[in-house]
N, C-alpha and C positions, 0 to 999 in steps of 0.2 A: 474519564479515569482509566478505562480499559485501553484506550489508544496510548495514553502515557505509559502504561505498563508494558505495552508492546514495544514502544520506542526504547524504554529502559532495557528490556531484554535483548534488543537487537543492536544496542549501541547507537541508536538513532539512525539506523540504516534500514529503511523499508525493504530494500532488496534482500535482506537476510531473514525476512519473515517466512516461516515455514508454511507453504501453501496448504490449504485444507482440501480434502477430497470432496469434490463436487462435480456434477455433470453440467456442462455448459453446451448450449446449442452452437453448432458450427455456423454461425452467422457473423460475417465480417462487418462490424460497425465500430471502427477504431475509436478508442478513448485514451486520453493521456492523463495520467495521475501525476500530480505535482505537489511536493511538499517544500515549502520555504519558510524560514524563520530562524529563531534562536532557540537552541536547546541546551539548557544548563550552561549558559554563558558563551556558547559558540554558535556561529552562523552555520546553518545547514541548508542544503538544497538537493533535492532528489526529484527525478522525473523519469517516467517510463511509459511507453505506449503499449497498450494491450489490444488484442483483437476485438474485444467487446467488454461491456460492463461486467458480465458474469466472470470472465477471466480476471478482471481487475479485482473484484471482490474475493475471488478464490485466492489470489496471490497476496492480497494486502489485509485480509481479515477485517478487524473492526476499525482500522485506521481511517477509512473513508466512509464510515456509516454515520452520516449526519444529514 
């Protein structure tokens, strides 16, 4: 439910999510976050590579908490 609220607020663009303030270790372990599917009748696809999982979570909030 929270992820749907985030997508609604950003127009289904995860790149528009406001990053949270959090400290991340400077450890380079790249991770790629990808969203594909249908949102309110339209196809969507988004992908972004982050330096590590912490950076991804900071930038995407609840979207990938599963």
